[in-house]
N, C-alpha and C positions, 0 to 999 in steps of 0.2 A: 291697855295693854302697854308696858313700856317700849319707849323707842327701842333701845337695844334688845329687846325679845321678839323683835319682828321677824318672819321668817325669813323673806326675803335680803333683809339685811344679813342675816346669818349666812345665808348661801352665799351673798357675794361676799363678805368676808373671808368666807371657807375657801370660795375659789379665785381670791386675789391675786394669788400667785401666780395663777395661770393665767387671770387676765391682764396682769403686768407684763407676763413673758411676751403674749400675742400681740400687746400694744408695743411692745419692743421689737418684734420680727416683723411687723406686717402680715403679709399674705404668707400663709407656711402650707406647703404641700401637705396634702393628708398621711402620705408615706412616711414625711418625715418627724411626725409629730412623736417625741418621746412617751413611753409608755405612761409615766407618772401623770400627763396632762390628759390623756385619752379621755377617761371618764368625766373631767371637769369640762372638756370642751363639747363632750355629750350633753352635758346638762346645760352648759350657756347655750348651746344652739337648741335646746328646749325651749328656752325662756326667751330665745330671740334676739340675745347678743351677740353670737358667733353666726356666720353664714357660710355654709359649705357652697363653693362658686363651681359650677360645672363640675362636680363630681371630684375636684382634683383640688382644691385647696380651699383652706379656713380661712375667712376676713372676721376680724373683729367690727360690729357695726356700734362706732362709736356714739353717734347720736343717737341710737335707742339707749345705749347704757348712761350718757349723761340726763336722757329723758328719765329713765328708770330711776337714777341716783337723785336727780332733783328732785323726785316723787317723795322718795324717804328722806329725804333734808340730810342727803349725803354729799361729799364732795370728793374727787378723784385721789386727794391725799389721804382720806381715810381709808381707802383700798391699801395703800403702801403701809401704812400703820395698822391695819387689821392683823389679829394674833394669826401666824402662817402654819398652815399644815406642811409638814415637810412633803417635799416631791421625791418620792421614793422610786427610782430606775434600778427596777433588779438587774442583779448581773447577769449576765450569761453564762451559761455553765459551761464549765472546761472541758473539750474534748477528753475521752480517754487516752489517746493515742499521744497526748501533752502530759499526762499527768505522770 
């Protein structure tokens, strides 16, 4: 299987925007995660890259991420250059009283 076809490599590439966001933010409250990142965080939590601490905040497990990327032969710069999927945050509906 070619290196670029590996499922984990594709997954990390598609979730790179959320990984970068978490890396910049550090610890993020569960309630303050934008809708566009919620599904990605759940996937990252399943593979052990994100940890929910005290059921209140998400943290990026940098050591686990580096180890996983090292096994795939990737570096953090590859995540930054991965083709990004747009993070779509749905607009809140306008209440009828404001129309």
